[in-house]
C-alpha positions in Angstrom: -19.2 -0.2 36.2 -17.1 -2.6 38.4 -15.4 -1.1 41.4 -11.8 0.0 40.9 -9.5 -2.4 42.7 -5.8 -3.2 42.8 -6.4 -6.1 40.4 -8.0 -3.8 37.8 -5.1 -1.3 38.1 -2.5 -4.0 37.7 -4.2 -5.1 34.5 -3.7 -1.7 32.8 -0.3 -1.9 31.1 0.5 1.8 31.0 4.2 1.0 30.5 3.5 0.0 26.9 1.6 3.2 26.3 4.3 5.5 27.7 7.2 3.5 26.1 5.8 4.5 22.7 6.4 8.2 23.6 10.1 7.7 24.0 12.7 8.1 21.3 13.9 5.1 19.4 17.7 4.5 19.6 18.1 4.4 15.8 16.5 5.3 12.5 14.4 2.8 10.6 16.5 0.3 8.7 14.1 0.4 5.7 15.7 2.4 2.9 13.6 5.0 1.0 11.7 3.7 -2.0 13.7 3.8 -5.2 12.5 4.6 -8.7 12.2 1.0 -10.0 11.1 -0.1 -13.4 7.6 -0.9 -12.2 7.2 2.5 -10.6 8.5 4.2 -13.8 6.0 2.2 -15.9 3.1 3.2 -13.5 4.3 6.8 -13.5 4.2 7.2 -17.3 1.0 5.2 -17.5 -0.7 7.5 -15.0 0.7 10.5 -17.0 -0.9 9.1 -20.1 -4.2 8.7 -18.3 -4.1 12.4 -17.2 -3.5 13.5 -20.8 -6.3 11.3 -22.0 -8.8 12.7 -19.5 -7.9 16.3 -20.4 -8.2 15.6 -24.1 -11.6 13.9 -23.6 -12.9 17.0 -21.8 -11.5 19.4 -24.4 -13.1 17.5 -27.2 -16.5 17.2 -25.4 -16.5 13.4 -25.8 -18.6 10.9 -24.0 -16.9 11.8 -20.7 -18.5 15.2 -20.8 -21.9 13.6 -21.6 -21.4 11.4 -18.5 -20.6 14.6 -16.4 -24.0 16.1 -17.4 -26.0 12.9 -16.9 -24.7 12.6 -13.3 -25.1 16.3 -12.6 -28.8 16.2 -13.8 -29.4 13.1 -11.8 -28.6 15.1 -8.7 -27.5 12.3 -6.3 -27.9 14.6 -3.2 -31.6 14.7 -4.0 -31.9 11.0 -4.6 -30.3 10.0 -1.2 -30.8 13.0 1.0 -30.3 11.0 4.2 -26.5 10.8 3.4 -26.1 14.5 3.0 -25.5 15.3 6.7 -22.8 12.6 7.1 -21.0 13.3 3.8 -20.8 17.0 4.6 -18.4 16.1 7.4 -16.7 13.3 5.5 -15.6 15.5 2.7 -13.4 17.5 5.2 -11.0 14.5 5.0 -10.0 16.0 1.6 -9.6 19.6 2.6 -5.9 20.6 2.5 -5.8 22.5 5.8 -7.3 20.0 8.3 -5.7 17.0 6.7 -2.3 18.6 6.4 -2.3 19.6 10.1 -3.4 16.1 11.2 -0.9 14.2 9.1 1.9 16.7 9.9 1.3 16.2 13.6 1.6 12.4 13.2 4.7 12.6 11.0 6.3 15.2 13.4 6.0 12.8 16.3 7.6 10.1 14.1 10.4 12.5 13.2 11.1 13.2 16.9 11.1 9.5 17.8 13.3 8.4 15.0 15.6 11.5 15.0 15.1 12.1 11.3 13.4 14.9 9.3 12.6 12.8 6.3 8.8 12.2 7.1 8.1 16.0 7.4 10.3 16.8 4.4 8.6 14.2 2.3 5.2 15.6 3.3 6.3 19.1 2.5 7.6 18.1 -0.9 4.5 16.3 -1.9 2.2 19.2 -0.8 4.4 21.6 -2.7 4.1 19.5 -5.9 0.4 19.3 -5.3 -0.1 23.0 -5.1 2.1 23.7 -8.2 0.7 21.0 -10.5 -3.0 21.0 -9.5 -3.1 24.8 -8.9 -1.5 25.5 -12.4 -4.0 23.1 -14.0 -7.0 24.7 -12.3 -6.0 28.2 -13.3 -4.9 27.2 -16.8 -8.1 25.4 -17.8 -10.6 27.6 -15.9 -13.5 25.1 -15.9 -16.8 26.0 -14.3 -18.4 23.7 -11.7 -21.8 22.0 -12.0 -23.6 24.7 -10.0 -22.2 27.5 -12.3 -22.7 25.8 -15.7 -23.8 28.0 -18.6 -24.9 25.7 -21.3 -26.1 22.1 -21.1 -23.7 19.7 -22.8 -20.8 22.1 -22.9 -17.4 21.3 -21.4 -17.4 24.7 -19.6 -13.6 25.1 -20.2 -11.5 28.3 -20.3 -14.0 30.4 -18.3 -13.7 31.7 -14.8 -13.8 28.5 -12.8 -11.1 26.6 -11.0 -12.5 23.1 -10.3 -10.6 21.0 -12.9 -9.0 18.8 -11.5 -10.6 18.2 -8.1 -8.4 19.6 -5.4 -10.2 17.7 -2.6 -9.6 14.4 -4.4 -6.0 15.0 -5.3 -5.2 16.2 -1.8 -6.9 13.1 -0.2 -4.7 10.9 -2.4 -1.5 12.7 -1.5 -2.1 13.4 2.1 -3.2 9.9 3.1 -1.1 8.2 0.6 2.1 9.7 2.1 1.5 7.6 5.2 1.7 4.4 3.2 4.7 5.8 1.3 6.6 6.4 4.5 5.7 3.0 6.2 8.7 1.1 7.4 7.2 -2.5 7.2 5.4 -4.2 4.3 2.4 -5.0 6.6 2.0 -1.4 7.6 2.3 -0.3 4.0 -0.5 -2.6 2.9 -2.8 -1.5 5.7 -2.1 2.2 5.1 -2.6 1.8 1.4 -6.1 0.4 2.0 -6.9 3.3 4.4 -5.6 5.9 1.9 -7.6 4.3 -1.0 -10.8 4.3 1.0 -10.4 8.0 2.0 -9.4 9.0 -1.5 -12.2 7.2 -3.3 -14.8 8.3 -0.7 -13.8 12.0 -0.9 -13.9 11.9 -4.7 -17.3 10.3 -4.8 -18.6 12.7 -2.1 -17.8 15.7 -4.2 -19.8 14.3 -7.1 -22.7 13.5 -4.7 -22.8 17.0 -3.3 -22.5 18.5 -6.8 -19.4 20.5 -6.4 -17.4 18.6 -9.1 -17.9 16.8 -12.4 -17.0 13.1 -12.7 -14.1 14.1 -14.9 -12.8 16.4 -12.2 -12.6 13.6 -9.8 -11.0 11.2 -12.3 -8.2 13.7 -13.0 -7.8 14.4 -9.3 -7.2 10.8 -8.6 -4.7 10.5 -11.4 -2.8 13.7 -10.4 -2.5 12.6 -6.8 -1.2 9.2 -7.8 1.2 10.9 -10.2 2.7 12.9 -7.3 3.2 9.9 -5.1 4.8 7.9 -7.9 7.3 10.8 -8.5 8.4 11.1 -4.9 11.5 8.7 -5.1 13.1 11.1 -7.6 13.1 13.8 -4.9 14.7 11.5 -2.2 18.3 12.7 -2.8 17.2 16.3 -2.5 15.3 15.5 0.7 18.4 13.8 2.1 20.6 16.9 1.3 18.0 19.3 2.9 17.8 17.1 6.0 21.6 17.1 6.3 21.8 20.9 5.9 19.0 21.5 8.5 20.5 19.1 11.1 24.0 20.5 10.7 22.8 24.1 11.4 20.6 22.9 14.2 23.4 21.2 16.0 25.6 24.3 15.5 22.9 26.4 17.1 22.6 24.0 20.0 26.4 24.0 20.5 26.5 27.8 20.5 23.7 28.1 23.0 24.7 25.2 25.3 28.5 24.8 25.5 28.2 21.3 27.0 26.0 20.0 24.2 27.4 16.9 22.4 26.1 16.1 18.9 24.4 12.7 18.9 25.7 10.0 16.5 22.9 9.0 14.2 23.4 5.4 13.1 22.2 4.0 9.8 23.4 6.8 7.5 26.8 6.9 5.9 29.1 9.8 5.3 27.8 12.4 2.9 29.2 15.4 1.2 28.5 17.6 4.2 30.3 15.6 6.9 32.5 12.6 7.2 31.5 11.4 10.6 28.0 10.2 10.0 24.5 11.4 9.1 23.8 14.9 8.2 27.3 16.1 8.8 27.3 15.1 12.4 30.8 14.4 13.6 31.3 12.0 16.5 33.0 13.5 19.6 36.7 13.1 19.5 38.1 10.6 22.1 39.7 12.2 25.1 43.4 11.5 25.2 44.5 9.2 28.0 47.2 10.4 30.3 50.5 8.7 29.7 52.9 8.4 32.7 56.6 8.5 31.8 58.9 5.9 33.3 61.3 8.7 34.3 58.6 10.5 36.4 59.8 8.7 39.5 63.5 9.7 39.0 63.1 13.4 38.6 61.0 16.1 40.4 57.9 17.3 38.7 57.9 20.4 36.5 56.1 23.6 37.4 52.6 23.6 36.0 52.2 19.8 36.1 48.8 19.2 37.6 49.9 15.8 38.9 52.8 17.1 41.0 51.8 19.9 43.4 55.0 19.4 45.5 58.1 18.9 43.3 60.2 17.8 46.3 57.9 14.8 46.9 57.3 13.9 43.2 59.3 10.7 43.3 57.6 9.5 46.5 54.1 10.0 45.0 55.0 8.3 41.8 56.1 5.2 43.6 53.1 5.0 45.8 51.7 1.9 44.1 54.8 -0.1 45.2 54.1 0.4 48.9 51.5 -1.6 50.8 48.6 0.6 52.0 48.8 1.0 55.8 45.7 1.3 58.0 45.4 1.7 61.8 45.0 -2.1 62.1 48.2 -2.8 60.1 49.1 -3.7 56.5 46.5 -5.4 54.3 49.2 -7.2 52.3 49.3 -11.0 53.1 52.3 -11.9 55.2 55.3 -13.3 53.4 54.4 -11.6 50.1 57.4 -10.0 48.5 57.3 -6.5 47.0 58.3 -6.6 43.4 59.7 -3.5 41.8 58.3 -2.2 38.5 61.8 -2.4 37.1 62.2 -6.1 38.0 62.5 -8.5 35.0 59.4 -10.5 34.1 59.5 -14.2 35.0 58.5 -16.8 37.5 59.1 -15.8 41.2 61.8 -17.7 42.9 
């Protein structure tokens, strides 16, 4: 290694690294994705694919025959050298580790951008995933390849819970939410490629290991994509929940710290909860400026007036600006300059 010198240290731009840890002054300007016509068409097309896969398994069609052919082929015995690596790679589809990893990243983004939308979108997608995929698993009760009872059977309505593949659906949703929440088109394209690689790889790995049928993986991909396509329908609910949480959070901060001032969050208009800005956050009221009356120099100050501690000298203090400041060396006013009273009429000096 080269010796550490001042030139080497100067070449390390740590300011760029630490600047990324600071909060951004405003939220992202990119609006949440809407439910466009193309997205609706993709949603209902994916929903039809899900129904077609379920019907193909229920009727023991060629898809079930493909399941058995791949299972009897035993890929983990054909390519045993991949087994060690794929045992770790399949963890990218497990709900616990991936949810913690993605939640940590989205939590940092929420703190930087002063918005709870990334975390709420992740929570909404995972809730839908548990409800939809969990209900389908328990309702159809399909046995896995290692617990199959009869060759060629669809193994439906037994004691299993592997249809659809939870690993595959979780990989689609957990990594796809990063692309969904991207704020630039370039970042969305790159994250979509990363999410697709992880989702396809996790699904193929479960077939390689032998824990899922091919039809399980196909339905897992379709269910995960279905959840991502349906997220824009939940954006109004996410905005209302975010407004509710932020409003109560700021109230808690104000009660615990009397000097706390609610920050103004730009980029969000007034909602049903508050008129002053995002999430019911009201901007601080402007402090009233003191107004001096023109008669304050003609009459003594009143008791309790903080500006006049000595009523007998109130007129003298009020007219202080008309006198030239005097120092031990003399007056600082230029010689020959006339003192103009405040009550003198405006006009050119004669």
